[in-house]
C-alpha positions in Angstrom: 80.4 100.8 -33.4 76.7 101.2 -34.2 74.6 98.8 -36.3 71.0 99.8 -36.7 68.0 99.0 -38.8 67.1 96.2 -41.2 70.5 96.3 -42.9 72.2 95.1 -39.7 69.6 92.4 -39.1 69.6 91.4 -42.7 73.3 90.7 -42.5 72.8 88.6 -39.4 70.5 86.2 -41.2 71.9 86.3 -44.7 75.4 85.9 -43.5 74.7 82.3 -42.6 73.8 82.9 -39.0 76.8 85.2 -38.4 76.1 88.3 -36.3 76.4 91.6 -38.0 79.3 92.5 -35.7 81.1 89.4 -36.7 80.4 89.9 -40.4 81.3 93.5 -40.7 84.0 93.5 -38.1 84.7 97.0 -37.1 84.3 100.6 -38.3 81.5 103.2 -38.1 78.7 101.3 -39.7 75.2 102.7 -39.6 72.2 101.5 -41.5 68.9 103.4 -41.6 66.7 101.9 -44.3 63.1 101.9 -43.2 61.2 103.9 -40.6 63.3 106.4 -38.7 64.1 105.2 -35.2 63.4 101.6 -35.8 66.4 99.5 -35.0 67.4 96.0 -34.3 70.5 94.6 -32.6 71.9 91.4 -34.2 72.6 89.8 -30.9 69.9 87.5 -29.5 67.1 88.2 -32.1 64.9 85.4 -33.3 65.3 84.2 -36.8 61.7 85.0 -37.7 62.2 88.6 -36.8 65.5 88.6 -38.7 63.7 87.2 -41.8 61.0 89.8 -41.5 63.5 92.6 -41.4 65.5 91.1 -44.2 62.4 90.9 -46.4 61.7 94.5 -45.8 65.2 95.4 -46.8 64.9 93.5 -50.0 61.5 95.0 -50.7 62.9 98.5 -50.2 65.7 97.7 -52.6 63.6 96.2 -55.3 61.0 99.0 -55.1 63.5 101.5 -56.3 64.0 103.3 -52.9 67.7 103.2 -53.6 68.2 107.0 -53.9 66.9 107.4 -50.4 69.1 104.5 -49.3 72.2 105.9 -50.8 71.9 109.0 -48.6 71.3 107.1 -45.4 73.7 104.2 -45.6 77.2 104.9 -44.4 79.8 102.1 -44.6 83.5 102.2 -44.4 84.9 100.1 -47.4 87.9 98.9 -45.4 85.6 97.5 -42.7 84.0 95.2 -45.2 87.2 94.2 -46.8 88.8 93.3 -43.4 85.8 91.4 -42.2 85.7 88.9 -45.0 88.1 85.9 -44.5 91.4 86.1 -46.4 90.6 82.9 -48.3 87.3 84.4 -49.4 89.1 87.5 -50.8 91.6 85.3 -52.5 88.9 83.7 -54.5 87.0 86.8 -55.4 89.4 89.6 -56.1 90.0 89.9 -59.8 90.2 93.4 -61.3 88.4 93.9 -64.6 90.9 94.7 -67.3 89.0 97.7 -68.4 89.0 99.4 -65.0 91.7 102.0 -64.4 94.1 101.7 -61.5 92.4 103.2 -58.4 95.7 104.2 -56.9 95.9 106.9 -59.5 93.9 109.1 -57.1 91.3 109.7 -59.8 88.6 108.2 -57.6 85.7 110.2 -59.1 86.6 109.2 -62.6 87.1 105.6 -61.4 83.6 105.4 -59.9 82.0 107.1 -62.9 83.6 104.4 -65.0 82.3 101.7 -62.8 78.7 102.9 -63.2 79.1 102.5 -66.9 80.8 99.1 -66.7 78.9 96.6 -68.8 79.1 93.9 -66.0 77.7 96.4 -63.5 75.0 97.4 -65.9 73.9 93.8 -66.3 73.7 93.4 -62.6 71.7 96.5 -62.1 69.2 95.5 -64.8 68.7 92.2 -63.1 68.3 93.7 -59.6 66.5 97.0 -60.4 64.4 97.5 -63.5 65.1 100.8 -65.2 68.6 101.1 -63.8 67.4 103.1 -60.8 70.6 102.4 -59.0 72.7 103.6 -61.9 70.8 106.9 -61.9 71.1 107.2 -58.1 74.9 106.7 -58.2 75.3 109.2 -61.0 73.7 111.9 -58.8 76.2 111.3 -56.0 79.1 113.6 -56.2 80.8 112.7 -53.0 83.2 109.9 -53.4 82.6 108.5 -49.8 78.9 108.2 -50.4 79.4 106.4 -53.6 81.9 104.0 -52.1 79.6 103.4 -49.2 76.7 102.4 -51.5 78.8 100.1 -53.6 80.2 98.4 -50.6 76.8 98.1 -48.9 75.2 96.4 -51.9 78.3 94.3 -52.5 78.3 92.9 -48.9 74.6 92.2 -49.1 74.8 90.3 -52.4 77.9 88.4 -51.5 76.3 87.4 -48.2 73.3 86.1 -50.2 75.7 84.0 -52.2 74.1 85.0 -55.5 76.7 87.4 -57.0 80.5 87.6 -57.2 82.2 90.8 -55.9 85.5 91.8 -57.6 87.5 94.9 -57.6 89.8 96.9 -55.4 89.9 96.8 -51.6 90.8 100.5 -51.3 87.8 102.0 -53.1 85.2 99.3 -53.0 84.1 96.4 -55.2 82.1 95.9 -58.3 79.4 93.3 -58.5 79.3 90.8 -61.3 76.3 88.8 -62.5 75.6 85.2 -61.5 77.5 83.7 -64.5 80.5 83.7 -62.2 79.3 81.7 -59.2 82.4 81.8 -57.1 80.7 83.6 -54.2 78.2 80.9 -53.2 80.9 78.2 -53.3 83.4 80.2 -51.3 80.9 81.3 -48.7 79.6 77.8 -48.2 83.1 76.4 -47.7 84.1 79.1 -45.2 80.9 79.2 -43.1 80.0 75.4 -43.1 81.6 74.8 -39.7 80.3 77.9 -38.1 76.8 77.3 -39.4 76.7 73.7 -38.0 77.9 74.9 -34.5 75.4 77.7 -34.4 72.5 75.5 -35.3 73.5 72.9 -32.6 74.2 75.4 -29.9 71.4 77.9 -30.4 68.7 76.9 -32.8 66.5 79.8 -33.9 68.8 82.3 -32.2 71.9 84.2 -33.3 74.9 83.4 -31.1 76.8 86.4 -29.6 80.4 86.3 -30.8 83.5 88.2 -29.8 84.9 90.8 -32.3 87.0 89.2 -35.1 90.7 88.9 -34.8 91.9 91.0 -37.8 95.4 89.8 -37.5 94.1 86.5 -38.9 96.1 84.4 -36.5 93.2 83.5 -34.2 90.9 82.4 -37.0 93.7 80.5 -38.7 94.4 78.5 -35.5 90.7 77.7 -35.0 90.4 76.6 -38.6 93.4 74.3 -38.4 92.4 72.9 -35.0 88.9 72.1 -36.3 90.2 70.3 -39.3 92.7 68.3 -37.3 90.1 67.2 -34.8 88.0 65.8 -37.6 90.9 63.9 -39.0 91.6 62.4 -35.5 88.0 61.4 -35.1 88.0 59.7 -38.5 91.3 57.9 -37.8 92.7 59.8 -40.8 95.5 61.8 -39.0 98.9 61.5 -40.7 102.2 61.9 -38.8 105.6 62.3 -40.4 108.1 59.9 -38.7 111.8 60.3 -39.1 112.9 57.3 -41.2 116.4 56.1 -41.8 116.4 54.0 -45.0 119.2 51.5 -45.5 120.3 49.0 -48.2 118.4 45.8 -48.7 115.0 47.4 -47.8 116.0 47.8 -44.1 114.6 50.8 -42.3 114.9 52.3 -38.9 112.0 54.2 -37.3 111.8 55.4 -33.7 114.6 52.9 -32.7 112.7 50.0 -34.4 114.6 48.0 -37.0 112.1 47.1 -39.8 112.0 45.4 -43.2 110.2 47.9 -45.4 107.4 46.8 -47.7 106.1 50.3 -48.0 108.7 52.0 -50.2 108.5 52.6 -53.9 112.3 52.1 -54.4 111.4 49.0 -56.5 114.9 48.1 -57.6 116.8 49.4 -54.6 118.7 51.7 -56.9 118.8 54.6 -54.4 121.5 52.7 -52.6 123.2 51.0 -55.6 126.9 51.8 -55.6 127.0 52.9 -59.2 124.1 55.3 -58.7 125.5 56.8 -55.5 129.0 57.2 -57.1 127.5 59.0 -60.1 125.7 61.4 -57.8 128.8 62.1 -55.7 130.9 62.8 -58.8 128.4 65.2 -60.3 128.0 67.0 -57.0 131.7 67.5 -56.6 132.0 68.8 -60.2 128.9 71.0 -60.5 127.9 71.7 -56.9 124.8 70.9 -54.9 122.1 72.9 -56.6 120.9 74.2 -60.0 120.8 77.8 -59.0 117.9 78.8 -61.3 115.2 77.5 -63.6 116.1 75.5 -66.7 115.4 78.5 -68.9 118.0 80.7 -67.1 121.1 78.9 -65.8 119.6 75.7 -64.3 119.8 73.6 -67.5 122.9 71.6 -66.5 124.6 69.6 -69.3 123.6 66.4 -67.6 119.9 67.1 -68.6 120.7 66.2 -72.3 121.9 62.7 -71.5 119.1 62.0 -69.1 116.4 63.1 -71.6 118.0 61.0 -74.3 118.0 58.0 -72.1 114.3 58.4 -71.2 113.3 58.8 -74.9 115.2 55.7 -75.8 113.7 53.5 -73.1 110.2 54.8 -73.9 110.7 54.6 -77.7 109.8 58.3 -78.3 111.5 61.2 -80.2 112.1 63.4 -77.2 111.7 63.8 -73.4 111.4 66.7 -71.0 112.5 66.4 -67.4 110.6 68.2 -64.6 111.3 68.8 -61.0 108.9 66.0 -59.9 106.2 63.9 -61.3 103.6 66.1 -59.6 105.1 69.1 -61.3 105.1 67.3 -64.6 101.3 66.6 -64.5 100.3 70.0 -63.3 102.4 71.5 -66.1 101.7 69.3 -69.0 97.9 68.9 -68.7 97.0 72.7 -68.6 99.5 73.3 -71.4 97.6 71.0 -73.7 94.0 71.6 -72.6 92.1 74.8 -72.1 88.5 76.0 -71.6 87.3 74.9 -75.0 88.6 71.4 -74.5 87.5 68.1 -72.9 89.3 65.9 -70.4 88.2 62.3 -69.7 90.1 60.5 -67.0 89.9 57.3 -65.1 88.4 57.9 -61.7 91.4 56.3 -59.9 94.0 58.4 -61.6 96.7 59.8 -59.3 96.0 63.0 -57.5 98.4 65.0 -59.6 96.5 64.2 -62.8 93.3 65.4 -61.1 95.2 68.6 -60.1 96.4 69.1 -63.6 92.9 68.7 -65.0 91.6 71.2 -62.5 94.2 73.8 -63.6 93.2 73.3 -67.2 89.8 74.7 -66.3 88.0 72.8 -69.0 85.2 70.3 -68.8 86.5 67.2 -67.0 84.6 63.9 -66.6 85.9 60.9 -64.6 84.8 57.6 -66.1 84.5 54.4 -64.1 87.8 52.6 -63.4 88.9 50.7 -66.5 85.5 51.0 -68.1 86.3 51.3 -71.8 82.6 51.1 -72.8 81.8 54.2 -70.8 84.8 56.0 -72.2 83.8 55.2 -75.7 80.3 56.4 -75.0 81.5 59.7 -73.6 83.8 60.3 -76.6 80.9 59.6 -79.0 78.7 62.0 -77.2 81.0 64.8 -76.3 84.0 64.8 -78.6 82.3 66.6 -81.5 81.4 69.6 -79.4 84.9 70.3 -78.0 88.0 71.6 -79.7 90.5 68.9 -78.4 90.2 66.0 -76.0 92.7 64.6 -73.6 92.3 61.1 -72.1 94.2 60.6 -68.8 95.1 57.3 -67.1 97.7 55.7 -64.9 99.7 53.0 -66.6 99.9 51.2 -63.3 97.4 52.4 -60.7 99.3 53.2 -57.5 96.9 52.0 -54.9 95.5 48.9 -56.7 98.5 47.8 -58.7 96.4 46.9 -61.7 97.4 48.0 -65.2 95.5 50.1 -67.8 94.7 48.4 -71.1 96.8 51.0 -73.0 96.5 49.2 -76.3 92.7 49.3 -76.3 92.7 52.8 -74.9 94.9 54.0 -77.7 92.6 52.5 -80.3 89.6 54.2 -78.8 91.4 57.5 -78.6 92.6 57.3 -82.2 89.1 56.6 -83.4 87.8 59.9 -81.8 90.9 62.1 -82.4 91.7 62.2 -78.6 95.1 62.4 -77.1 96.1 59.6 -74.7 98.3 60.5 -71.8 99.6 57.8 -69.4 101.2 58.2 -65.9 103.8 55.4 -65.7 105.2 56.3 -62.3 104.8 52.7 -61.1 105.6 51.0 -64.4 109.0 52.1 -65.5 111.7 49.7 -64.4 109.4 46.9 -63.1 107.2 45.6 -65.9 107.8 44.7 -69.5 111.5 44.3 -69.1 111.7 47.6 -67.3 110.2 49.6 -70.2 107.0 50.2 -68.3 103.3 50.2 -69.1 103.7 51.7 -72.6 104.8 48.2 -73.8 102.6 45.2 -74.2 104.1 41.8 -74.8 107.5 43.4 -75.7 105.9 45.7 -78.3 105.9 49.5 -77.8 102.4 51.0 -77.9 102.7 54.4 -79.6 101.1 56.4 -76.8 101.6 60.1 -77.7 102.1 61.4 -74.1 104.0 59.2 -71.6 104.6 60.8 -68.3 106.4 59.3 -65.3 108.7 59.9 -62.3 112.4 59.3 -61.5 111.7 58.8 -57.8 110.3 55.2 -57.8 112.2 52.4 -59.5 114.8 54.9 -60.8 115.7 55.7 -57.2 116.4 59.4 -57.7 114.0 62.4 -58.0 112.2 64.2 -60.8 109.5 63.7 -63.4 109.4 63.5 -67.2 107.2 63.6 -70.3 108.2 61.4 -73.2 106.6 62.5 -76.5 107.4 63.7 -80.0 109.8 66.6 -80.6 107.2 69.2 -81.4 105.2 68.6 -78.2 108.4 68.5 -76.1 109.4 71.9 -77.5 105.9 73.3 -76.7 106.2 72.0 -73.1 109.6 73.6 -72.7 108.1 76.9 -73.7 104.7 76.9 -72.1 104.6 74.5 -69.0 104.6 76.9 -66.0 105.8 74.2 -63.6 108.9 73.8 -65.7 109.5 77.5 -66.5 109.1 78.8 -62.9 110.8 76.0 -61.0 114.4 75.6 -60.1 116.3 72.9 -62.0 117.2 69.6 -60.4 120.5 69.3 -58.5 123.3 67.9 -60.7 123.8 64.9 -58.4 120.1 63.9 -58.9 120.5 64.1 -62.7 123.6 62.0 -62.7 122.0 59.4 -60.4 118.9 59.1 -62.6 121.0 58.7 -65.7 123.1 55.9 -64.1 119.9 54.2 -62.8 118.3 54.2 -66.3 121.4 52.6 -67.7 121.0 49.7 -65.1 117.3 49.4 -66.0 118.1 49.1 -69.7 120.8 46.5 -69.3 120.1 44.4 -66.2 117.1 42.1 -67.1 117.5 40.0 -64.0 117.2 43.1 -61.8 114.0 44.4 -63.4 112.1 41.1 -63.3 112.5 40.5 -59.5 110.0 43.0 -58.1 107.0 41.4 -59.9 108.3 37.9 -59.0 108.5 38.8 -55.3 104.9 40.2 -55.4 103.5 37.1 -57.1 105.3 34.9 -54.6 103.6 36.7 -51.8 100.2 36.7 -53.4 100.5 33.0 -54.1 101.3 32.3 -50.4 98.1 34.1 -49.4 95.9 32.8 -52.1 95.5 36.2 -53.7 95.1 36.9 -57.5 98.4 37.2 -59.3 99.4 40.8 -59.3 100.1 42.8 -62.5 102.8 44.9 -60.8 104.9 45.0 -57.6 101.9 46.6 -55.7 99.7 44.3 -53.7 96.7 45.8 -51.9 94.8 44.1 -49.1 91.6 46.0 -48.8 90.2 46.0 -45.2 87.6 48.8 -45.6 87.7 50.4 -42.1 90.4 53.0 -41.5 90.8 52.2 -37.8 91.2 48.5 -38.4 93.7 49.2 -41.2 95.9 51.2 -38.8 95.6 48.5 -36.1 96.7 45.8 -38.6 99.6 47.9 -39.8 100.8 48.4 -36.2 100.5 44.6 -35.5 102.8 44.0 -38.5 105.2 46.6 -37.3 105.5 44.9 -34.0 106.6 41.8 -35.9 109.3 43.8 -37.7 107.5 44.8 -41.0 106.7 48.3 -42.3 103.7 48.3 -44.6 101.6 51.2 -46.0 98.3 51.9 -44.3 96.3 53.8 -46.9 93.1 55.6 -45.9 90.8 58.2 -47.5 91.1 60.6 -49.2 94.0 58.8 -50.9 91.5 55.9 -51.6 87.7 56.0 -51.7 85.7 55.9 -48.5 85.3 52.3 -47.3 88.4 51.0 -49.1 91.1 51.6 -46.6 93.9 49.1 -47.2 97.3 47.7 -46.6 99.5 48.6 -49.6 102.5 46.3 -49.9 105.3 47.0 -52.4 108.0 44.5 -53.4 111.5 45.2 -54.4 114.3 43.5 -56.1 116.4 43.7 -52.9 113.8 41.7 -50.9 115.1 38.3 -50.2 112.6 35.4 -50.8 112.8 34.6 -47.1 111.7 38.2 -46.3 108.7 37.7 -48.5 107.7 34.3 -47.0 108.0 35.6 -43.4 105.9 38.6 -44.3 103.2 36.3 -45.7 103.2 34.3 -42.4 102.9 37.5 -40.4 99.9 38.7 -42.4 98.2 35.3 -41.9 98.7 35.7 -38.2 97.3 39.2 -37.9 94.5 38.6 -40.4 93.3 35.0 -39.8 90.8 34.2 -42.5 90.9 37.8 -43.7 
């Protein structure tokens, strides 16, 4: 492989301190833009020399020397395609609708079309006044020369981070104008680690690197190892431990017998005899799986009873059951909001609400936690300029245990014609007589969109949206995470239905989790909790892990929550209380916490 001239040096600098060999990978690559015979190897050159050569390259480009350049630059398109990381291509490749299929073997017509593409024209006008490059390309009759020029300029502009390259890897890429700024973001994300290492190891000098591993395995391993090392250094490494859950909140982990205060099975229904029996009976009757999505053959007859039970307990017209709570949120939010719309959400919403908002691809603003004044101000300012507005909040916040003031939130939303959506994953079955956060003082608040899960207090699995009949029908038709996901197993549907029946009828059962949480908080002098979730914020992730381990040695399993699940500096113990916890269990846990956190 030969890399000569300012083009090679320019790639070395513009490519965020990557050598040209590393950037372009392999292939017969030659660059001769400038004085004949003048060359520069990318290995070991000083950055000031690189900058000088890069400046000359850009000067040659902007002074309309492109026709000469097109006849002297020879680049194999496949070399550039293979050299860019796979994640980079995954962000960038997006064929314009008006471009014909390049695999039709009409390459000349294809490139003639590209030179007339309106996006390419805009780019050329911004880069070269008078469309010099357009004229130069139009004079090239050889397909390989034309592909070479397109690929050369594409690689240059992408490396600069100013333009987005899209198109087909077989024939080359088109270059779009800066209105689509994916390139800069993607390149920064990929090269951040390598740039830091280069600056530390060889400041002012390019590091010599081995040829890239085009199988992708080597770079994937290095990427993963680097990420894992940083997690370990920050005491943020997670490990999955085989856990045997038993009745009465007993748990076995690594031969240790523990009492669990880390589980979200708030009512212990996952081991309730009636729930287990319902699951067993449905499995024997219908089998273990759904076999397909709900829109094909996966809509088991048990769905109807489950959705009716959810709508009744939430006081809504209809309900739609999803495969999980996460799937519900990433399906519902982008179904109801699009680019022209606005999403306002509490900054401490669950991660799946943030994911749903991202998929909606509309303007999203996170207001301060429970700050209704800020929310009102944002609605006054921004609501008139957007088609629709969706306001998202947890009903019970999973890491803090506090409740959203849904009554006040609904009033604000109605005033500004915004749609309120609550995530009641940690409210259903444990507050307001089991009805969840959509009730205040025994009165149902008419929240238009009430989402939740079947995996917490219900003790089964799945997610749901309770709403009016029209919205439910829209969700069934348009929510991709419902349409393209296999239905829930029949045993799970039957278990959830049986559990909801217990929640609706056993008032003594549903009041116990909050009673246990308040008993614990009172023993430690903490504020009375609003839900069965009690956080003890310690701040430092390492200390949090140490305290959790100390409690484990005393026979108690508690959640040690660290960033990014919670904000930096707010690592905490998260304790959850269940109806199956005996009062003696709660009192002994409080004593153990006092021992490991004296004075807190």
